[in-house]
N, C-alpha and C positions, 0 to 999 in steps of 0.2 A: 540543496544537497540532499541526497538520499542515503541514509545510514543503514547498513545491514549488519546484523549481529549473528555470528556463526558460533555455536557452542560445541559443535561436533564435526570438525573437518574430516575429510577422508581422501585417501588416494583411491580413485575409482579405476579399476582395471577392466576395461571393456573388451570382451573377447568375441569375435565373430566365428561361428561354426556352421557347417552344413546342417548338422542336427546335434542336439544334446542327448546323448545316450547314457542314461544312468547305469552305473555298474560296469561300464565298458570304457575302452580307451577312446578319447576324443581328440581330433586333430584341429589345431587352431589355424584358421585362415588368415586372421589379422588380429593385432592386439594394440590397444591404445591406452596410455596412462593419462588420467586427468586429475589435477590437484584441486579438489572441489569441496563441497559442503553446500547445503541448500542456500544459505544466505550468501555465500561467496558466489554461487551461480547467479543469484539475483543481482549482485553488484556488477558482475560482468555484463549481464543483459542490459542493465541500466546504462553502463558506459557505452555499449554498442549502439544504443538508441541516441547517444549524443548528450545524455544528461550526466550530471556530476554525481558520482558514487563515492562512498567511503566505507571501508570494511573494517570490522573489529570482531572480537570474540576470543576464544581460546585457541592457542597454538602450542606445538610441542617441539622440543629442542632438536630431536634427532633428525627429522626430515622437514621441519617447517620452512627452511630456506627455499625449498622447491615451490611452496605456495607463494612466497614473496616474489619469486621470479615470475610465476604465472600471472600474478596480479599486476606486476610492473609491466609485463608485456601487453596487458589489456588497458593500461593507463588508469588503474584503480589504486588510489592511495589507501593506506591501511595502518593500523596500530593494534597489536595483539597483546593479550595477556599470556605470557609464556609459562609453560609447564615442563617438567621432566617427562621423558618417555618419547613415544613415537606415535604419529598420526595413524589411525586405524586404516585398514585396507578393505575395500569392498570389491566383489567380483560380479560383473554383469555379463551374462552369456546371452548372445543374440543369435538365433538360428536363421536359416534362409526364409522362414515364414515370418520373420520379424517378431518372433516370440521372445520375450525377455525373461530370463531366470536370474534371480539375484541371490547372492550370498553375502550378507552384511556382517562385518566385524563389530564388536562392541567398542565404545569409546573409552579413552583412558580416564584415569581418575584425576581430580583436581582438589586442592585443599580448600578449606573454608576461607582462608585468607585470599586465595585466588578468586573465589566466588564474589567476595566483597570488592576485590579490585575491578572485576568486570562491571559490577553495578556502578562503581565510581566512574569508570570509563564511559559507560552509556549515559550517565547523568551529565557528564561534561560535554561529550561530543554531540549529543542530541540537541543541545542548545543551538547548534548551527544547522540542524537538519530540518528540512521541511517535512520529510517523511522518514519514519523509522520502521524497518522490517526486521522482525525476529522470527526465525523459522528453523525447522529441523529438530534433531534429537538433542539429548542432554548427555553430559559426561556420565560415565558409570558411577552409580551411587547417588546421583543428584536427584532430588525429588521433583515432581511436576510443579510444585509450588514455586520453584525458582522462576518459572515463566511469569507468574504474577509479579514477583519482585522486580524482574527486568522491566516489564511494562510500566510499573509504577515509578521506575527510575527515569523513564523517558520524559524529557521536558514537555510541559503542558501545551506548548504551541505546535509541537510536531504531530502530524498525523501518524497513526500507528496501525501497522499491518501484521497479522499473525498467520503463519502457515504451519499448523501443527494439528495433531489429532488426539482423541482420547482425553486423558487427564490433563495433558499439557494444554490442550485447547481450552478446556473448562477453566483451568487456572488462569490463562491469559484473559479470558472473558471476565473474570472477577475484577480485573483492572480496567475493563472497558477498552475496546479497540474500535478503530474506524472501519476496518475491513478484515474479514477472514476468508481464506481460500481453501476449503477442503475439496477433495475430489469426491465422487459419489461413494466409492468404497470406504473412504475415511469417514464420511458423514454417517454411513450405515453402521460402521464399527463403533463410532463415537456415541451414537444414540441408541445402538443396540437393536435396530430393526431394519427391515428391507423397504426400499422405496420403489414402487412399480410404475409410477407415472408422475407427471409434472406436479399434480396436486399434492401427492405424497412428498415429493422433493421440497416443495415450497413449505409444507408443514414442518419438515425438518429444519429448513433454513430459518423459519420463524422461531423455532425453539432456540437456535443460536442467537437470534436477535433479542429474544426475551432475556437471555442470560448476559447480555452486555455488548453484543456486536451491533454496530450501526449499519453495516452493509455486509452481505454474504455473496461472494463470487464462487459459484459451485461449478467445478469442472466436470464435464461429462465425457472426457476423452475425445475420441474421434467424432462424437456427436455434437461437440461444441461446448457451450457453457450457458449458465443462467446467472443473472445478477438480480438481487432484490434488496430493498431497504424496508420491506414490510408494507410499503404503500404502492410502489411501482415495481413491476416485474418485467424483465426483458430476457429474451432468448436469442442467442447467436449460433446458427448452424455453421460448423466448420466446412471446409472444402476438402475434396479428395486429393490427397497428395501421396507420393511414394514415401512410405514410412521406413526410415532407416534405423531409427532408434527412438524410444520414448523417454530416454534418460534426459532429465533436465527440463522436460516440457512444462511441468507445473511451475518451476522456478522462472522460466521465461514468461509465463503468464503473470506471475507476481511482479516481475521487473517492469513489464509494460503497464500493468495496472498502477504501480507506484509512480511511474513517470507521468501518467495521465493525471493521477490525483495531485501530483505536485503542481500541475498546470491549472488545477481547479476544474477539470473536465466533469461532465455529467455522467450518469450511470451508463447510457448507451455507448459512449466513447470509451469508457473504462473497459466495458465488456468486449467491445470490438477489438481494442488493442490487445487485451489479454488473450483472446482466441487467436489473433494473428500471430502473436509471439509464440504461443504454445504450439501452433501448427507449424510455424517456421522451424522450430527447434527439432521436431521429429523428422524433418527432411535431412538432418545431418547425422553422420555416423562418427562415433568416437569423440565428439565434442559435446559440451554441456550447454551450449548457447546457440543463438541464431545469428544470421547475418542481417544487417539493417536492410539491405536490398530485398531479401526474401520476405522479411517482415512487411515492408511497404507494399510489395507486390500482392501479398495475401490480404493485407488490410483493405486495399482498394476493392477487393472482390467480395468482401463480406457485407451482409446486411443484418439489421436488427429488427426484431419484431417484439412488440409489447403484448403481454397476455394477462388474462385474469386468473385468479386462483380457482 
């Protein structure tokens, strides 16, 4: 089983426009609601690949039932720590050039008692998990160190994946993790410098390895991804597809990587699966995951190359 921990769920309102004109009236061509959150997206991706997923994290009383229905529809079991209030709403505007503009709400607040309750939940459920994924933002007012506490609560036999940036990522690394998946922008922001070529990127990945990651899966967007454990380095170039939305692409990558890690796959297969799922996700509009058939089609077309630093 693959456990995913979502601390900041959101209602994503995806809006399609001809163009986004700031300061002017904009007419919506289509609108889609998704009941989501990075770790919940991962759980759905895992389920679509045919693996067993289980979702936990914080949820809110006023509109949390919609998330339960969405997960039920995908066949993902769940158990949440419930809080007063309402799940935040994020707005994602996509124009005809597939440019994405996001306006993200802040998460609700949770009490210290609820923080402890989630740690207890993770401690118990991760005993049954082959892989545990913790990703996304934190509730308002919760410090980055909570990431460290969550990973320390994960049962020792479970592989651990972190998808976070900045202080949250550094906090997770203090607990040591088996895989981290930043994208290039997140890596640059986290380490405070720009990476111009593969040698620079690998140097950045090695810094994360030195801080407590066993493997780094670095997403390069439409250019594919790199994976390294400090000894072996591999690159996978993506294929050209019609991009309908980049929403959820990174979560699809994490889902496929987790499913491969559960099988004991080697680095090239983890990389290939991650790029396939991320690429398959961008072909969809208004949904936060991929179809298995599209994933398999893309997976078969990808190739992996090993390279030196």
